[in-house]
N, C-alpha and C positions, 0 to 999 in steps of 0.2 A: 490533739488533746484526747486523752483516753476518757472512758466513761467515768472513772473515779475522779479524774481531774475536773470533769464537768460537775460532778457531785460536790467536790470540794469548793468549786466556784460558787455553787448554790449556798453552801454554808457561809462563805465569805460575802455573800450577797452581791456578787459581781454578775448582775442579771444579763448584761450584754454578752459577756463571755459564755455564760451558761446557754443563752438562747442560740448563739452561734454554734456551740458544740452540740447542742441537742438537734439543731436543724441538720447538721452534718451527719450525726448518728442516725437520725430517722431516715435520711435519704440513703445512707449506706445500707440500712436494714430493709428498706421497702423499695428502693429504686425510684422513689418519687419525692419531689420536694415536700417539705413539711408544711401543713396548713397551720394557720394561727391557732385553731382549736386544738390540733394535735400537739403543738408546742406548749400550749397552756396546760393540757392534761399531763404531758411528760414532765413539765416543771413541777407540778403538784406532786407527782409520784416521786421525783428525785428529792424534793424537800421533805417528803414523808420518810424516805430512806435515811436522809441526813438526821432527822429527828430520832430515828431508831438506832443510830450509831452504826449503820450498815457501812458507811463510807470508810470509817476508820477501823473496821474490824480486820485485824491482821491474822490471816490464816497461817502464816509462816511459823508462828509460835506453836501451833498444833502439828503442822507437818514435821517440824524438827523433832517431835516426840515419836514419830513413826519408826518402828524397827522391824517391819515385815516388808516383803517385796510389794511393789506398787506398780500397777498397770494404769497409765493415764491415756485415755482415749479422746481424741479430738476429731471433730468434723472439719475438713479443709475449707468448707464453705460456711461454717458457723459464724454468724454475725453477732451472736450474743456472748459467746465465750471464745474470743479470738485465740487461736493456737499460738500465734506469733507473740501475743502479749503474755500468755500464761505459761508456756513451756519454759522460758528462761527463768522465771521465778521458781517453778517447781524444780528445775535442774539445780539451781543455786542452793535451794533449801535441802534437797534430798540426796544429791549426787554422792556425797561422801558418807552419808549415814545409812543408806539402805539400797537395795537393788531396785533400780528404776527402769521401767520399760515404757517408752512413749511411742504411741502409734497415732498417726494422723491419716484418716481415711479421706482422701482428697475430694471426692465428689459428694461427701456427706454434709448435711446441714446439722443444726443443733440436736435434732431428734434422730440423727443417724439414718435419715432417709436419703436416697440418691436424689440430688437436687440439681437445679440449673443455676440458681442465683444464691441460694442459702437464705433468702429473705423469709421471715416468719409469715408473710403474706402468701407464700407458696405452699406452706404446710398442708393445708386442706385439699389442695389440688393434686397432691402426689398420692398415687395409689399404694406405693410401697410403705409398709409400716416400719421396716428396719432393713438396712442393707445386709445381705448375706456376708459381706466382708467383715462387718462388725462381729457377727456371730463366729466366723472363722477365727478372727484374732483373739476373741475372748476365750473360745474353746481351746485353742492352741496354748495360750498363756496359762490357763487353769490346769491343763494336763501337765504342763511343764513345772508347775509350782505347787500343786496340791497332791498329797499322797491319798490315794483312794483305798479305803479299807473295805474288804468284803464282809 
């Protein structure tokens, strides 16, 4: 079950499916089983997202209007924006419309720090603020796609 499936379950008021999905998501992100308190807090957050319409927000309508080159960067260890879930949607939406470059930096977390697990719990313990590989990819792509005027 994806994060959005879990949110849709909340809208449908399928509490057991939601709690199961949330417990799995929390464990995947933290590496630890979810406590009852954390599950309750996560449930409240997802229900708030559902009330805001976040769950049914379809970004593909906006991506289909893009007509400039796109660089999509993903952290291979990102547990918040999973490359495997997001890349196929981006490719399906943009592949025929615009030039699309996709780069996954394997050892990077959501903040593009070199990580071990990718868990948000790890962020504060990592000294590096940003992987040099990210800056290299970004610089190379910009130099290839942007005309610099003196």
